[in-house]
N, C-alpha and C positions, 0 to 999 in steps of 0.2 A: 035959678040956683039958690038953695036955701042958705040961711045965715051960718049954719054949721059948716057948710062946704066952703064958704068964702072967708071964714075966720081962721086964716092960716098965718102963723107967725113963727119966730125962731124957736119957740118952746116945743114945737112939733117936729123939729129936725133931730134925727137920731144920728149921732156921730159914732162910728165904729172904727176902731183902730187895732192894729196888731193881729193877734190870733182871733179876736172876735170877728174882724172883717173877713179873714180867710175862711173861718168856719161858716159864716153866714152866706158867703157867696163863693163856695169852694170851686165851682166850675170856672169862675173868672181867672183863677190862679193856676189850675192844672188841666183845664180843657173840658172836664166833665166829672160827674160823680159816679161814673160807671167804669167799665174795663179800661177805657182810654186814660181816665184820670188816675187809676191805680198804677198803670204802667208809668205815667209821668212822675208819680211819687218815687218810683224806683230810680228813674233817670235823675231826678233832682238830688236824691241821696247819693248817687254814684258819681256825680260830677267832680267833687273834690278829689276822690281817689283816682279817677281817670286822668285828671290833670297832673297828679303827682307822678303817675307812671310816665306820661309824656314828657315831664320835666326831668326825668331820671331820678326822682326821689323814691320811687317804688318800682317793683318789677311786675306786679300783677294785681288784678282786682277779681275777687271771687264773690259771686252773688248766690245765695241759697234761699229757695222758697221752702219754708218749714211746715211740718204737719199741722201745727197749731195756728196757721195763718200768718205767721210772722215772716219778715224778709230780713235776711242777714247779709250785710255787705262788709267784707274784710279786705284789708290791704296790708302790705308790708312796708309802708312808708315810714317817715320819721316819727310819727305819733305826735304831731303838733297839738297845741291847744291847752296845755296845762298851765301856762304862764298867764298872768293878768294882762288884759288888753287895755291899753292906755285910755283912761277916762271912763271906763265902764264899771270898774270895781268888781269885775268878774273874770274868770279865766276865759281864754279865747274860745274853748269848746262850748262853754255855756252861752257866750254871746252869739256864736254861730247858730245855735238851735233855739234861742229865745228872743232874738232881736231881728226885726224885719230889715233886710238889707236892700235898699232901693238902688238899683244900678241901671245904667243905660245898656243898650244892646252892644255897644262897642266893647271889644275884648281883644287881647293879644292874639296874633296869628297862631301862637303856640298853645292856646287854650281851646278846649272844646266847651262850648257854652250849651249846657243841657237844661238850664232853667227855661221855663216857658214864659214867665213874666219878670224875671230878674229880681225876685225877692229873696233868693237864697234858700238854704236847707231848712230855714225856719218853717217853711210850708209843710215839710215832712212831719215835724213835731206837732204843728197846729192841727193836722188832720190824722194824727195817730192817737189811739186810746192809751198807748204805752210805747215808750222808746227807751233804749239803753245805749250808752256809748262807753266803750272801753278803749283806753289809750295805753299803749305799751311803749315806754320810753325810759332810757337810762336805767334799766333794770327794775323799774317800778311799774306796777299795774294800777291804773286809775279807772274809777267807775263813776258814772253819773246817770241818774234816772230822770225821765221826763214824761210828760203826758199833756196832750191838748194845748201845746204852746208854751208851757211853763216848765221850770225845773222843779222836781219833787225833792231832790236831795242835792247837797253840795258835791262838788268834785272831790272824791275821797280816795285815798290810797287803799288798795285792796291786796297788798302783798307784792311779792317779787314776780318778775317776768323775765323771759328770755326773748331776745330779738326786739323788734320795734314794729309799730303799726297801729292801725285804728280799726275797730269793729263796731259798726252801728247796726242795731236790730230794732225794727219798728213793726208795730201791729196796726194796720189801717183801721180807722174807727168805723165800726158798723153803723153808728148813728149818721155818718156821712155817706158811706158807700153801700149800705144795705147788704144784699147777698151777692154783690158783684165779685167776680174772681179775676185774678191776674191771668193773662194769657201768656203761656210759655212761648208760644210762637211769635207773639208781638215783641216780647223782650229779646228773643233770639234774633229776630230780624234786625232790630236797631243796634244791638251790641255787635253783631257780625258786621254791620255797615260801618260802625265806628272803627272797628279793628281793620277793616279794609282801607279806610280813609287815612289811618294813622299808623304807619309802620312802627313796629315795636310795642304796640299796645296789646297786652295779653289779658283776656277776659274769660272767665269761666262762669257758667250758669248751670245750677243744679236744682232740679225740682224733686223735693222729697215729700210733697203734700199727700200722696196716696201710698200707703204701705204696699210694698211689692211692685210698685210701678215707677221707681226712681229713674230719672233720665238726666243726662248731663251733656253739655257741649263746652268746648274750649276753642277760643279763636285767637289766632295770631298769624298775620300774613306778611311775610318778608318783602313781597314785591308790590305792596300797596295797591294802587288802582289798576295795575296790570292784572293782579289776581281778581279784582272786582270784575273787569271785563270778561276774563276767562270764566268766571262764575255765571255771569249773566247770559253768555252765549254757549254754555256747555252742551246744550242739546242741539245746537246748530252745526252744520257742516261749514268750516271756515273756508273762505276764498283764499286766504293766505294763512299759514300756520302761526306766524309770529304776531303777538300783540304789540302794536306800536305804542310806545309810551315814553314820557319824559317828565321831569320836574325841574323847575328852575326859579331862581330868585328874580323878581321884577321890581327894582327900586322905584320905578315910575308909578307903580300902584301900591307901594309900601306893602308888599306881600309876596307870596309864592303862587305859582300855577303848576298844577299837576294834571296831566291828561293821558288817557289811554284809549285806544280805539282799535277796532278790527272789523273788516267786512265779512259777512257770512252769507250763506246761500238762502237764508230765509227771507220772508217778505217784511216790509215795514222797518222802522228804526227803533233802537233802544238807546236813547241818550239820557243819562242821569247827570244832574248838575248839583253842586254843593258849594256853599260858602261858609267857611269856618266850621265845616263838618255838619252844617244844617242842610237838609234837603231843600232845594229850591224849585220853583215852578218856572224858571227862566230868569232872564236879566242880562246884564251886560256881559257876563262871563260866557253864557251860552250863545249869545249873539256873536261875540268875538270868535268863539270856537267854530261856528258855522261859516263865518266869513273866511277864516283861516283855511278850513278844509276846502272850500270852494276855490279860493285863490291858488292853493297848492296844486289841486287837481287840474285846474284850467291851465296853469303855467306848464305843467308837465305834458298835458295833452297837446298844447300848441308846439312845444319843443319837439315832440315826436310826430308832429303833423297829423294828429288824430282829430284835431279841430281845424277847419279851414278858416280863412280870413272872414268868410261870410257867416260863420257860426258865432253865436253870441257866447259870452263868458258864462260859466256855470256860477251865477251869482248866488248870494246867500238865500234869496227867495226860492231858488230851485234846489237847494241842498236837500231838503226833506223829500222833494219829489224824485230826484235822480241820484244825487250823491249819497243821500241818506238811506236809500233802499238797501236793507240788509246790514246797515251800520250799527254797531254796538259801541258806545263810548261812555266814558266817565270824565267829567270836567269838574275839578276841585280847585277852588282858590281859597287861600288863607290870608286874611288881611288884618293889618293893625287897626283899621278903622272901617269896618263894613258899614255900608249904608243901604238899608232895606227900604223898599217902597211899600208903605202900608204897615198896619199893626201886626199882621200875621207873619211878617218877615219872610214871605215866600218868593219875592222877586228882588234880586240884587240891583242896585242902582248906581254904583260907583262908576263914573264916566271913564276914568283912565283904564279901567279893567278891560273894556271892549277892545281897545287898540293893542294893549299888551298881550292879551290872550290870542287875538287874531294873528299878530305878528309871530308869536312863538309857535303857534300851530302851523302856520304857513311855512316857516323855516324848517321845523323839525319833520313835518310830514313830507315836505318837498325833498329833504335830504334822504328820507327813507325811500321814497319812490325812485330817486336816482341810484341808490345803492342796491336796490332789489328789482331789477328790470323785469324778471319773470313774474314776480308777484304783482308788480305795478301793472303789467299788461293784463293780468286777470282782473284787477280792480277796475282799470279803465274800460275793459271789455264789458264789465257789468254795468258801468255807469253810462257809457255812450254807445255801447253796442257795436264796437268795431274791433 
């Protein structure tokens, strides 16, 4: 090894902070510099408005993909951010878009965490060639311009306004994303999912990028995860017409559990799980759900003498094989302190969740089987063939 290769000291270390770090390694903060990363920019920008709706401070969020490549997000919330934030010397709006906010994954059960890495809306500014924010509050309209992580203008009064709310428009930087385009279908899928998981959330998405080909969708689902299950199995013939569903508070796990399920005539199972509205690949909530279903079905079958004393219980290991055949389900937990296993947050690890979800599912599904003997018979016939 030559002298040049071994002569390495602190002078050769490059320290990148704030917007420089984000722009240098954009994929680390939003997942990619292609279509997926562009979608994540929209989700990062929408998170504040979505949570305003869920908190009752706003009634809807509207997202528009514009002909010039910009993305406009508007809400009718209180229009916060014009007052100075303590210690920063700048209004809250400017701090939101020009300061990196390092946060842990923990969040309130009432919030939807749409950030990928917890750095806040600053990432949207850092990766946009241009961004504008308009706040309507107290009869006054305020405007501020940004680009590539910094503020170009101060927050300025721009005349009178009616109503209240915030509109953020940004143009993804072609230096970062090249010719990549936003997928209307990907955005539609995630915002529909959020509306299904959060009753009362109203979201609209409009695509005006191509003249004469405008398209728009609006989502609001009053029955929450019941609507989700009905959507997932809409092409299947149901074994029982009613979607079984419940939501309840669980103090032992400091959160809520919401579950919906239905058996259909198709093959295989469709079980979707979520923690604080994040899609998961399994974890204690899904494990508890399977154990609860197995326990409820086993207890009912033994009560009706459909299983003999010699027959083994339908334990959780056999749920996917027998109980899960044709089962469509959505399992959603919302926790004050979610614990994920690994950096991708794909598997929930909270220990107490398993027992809480399992007990709730066993009690609620068991009650449904007792109250609907004809439908229960059809379910049990499918599972144990009697």
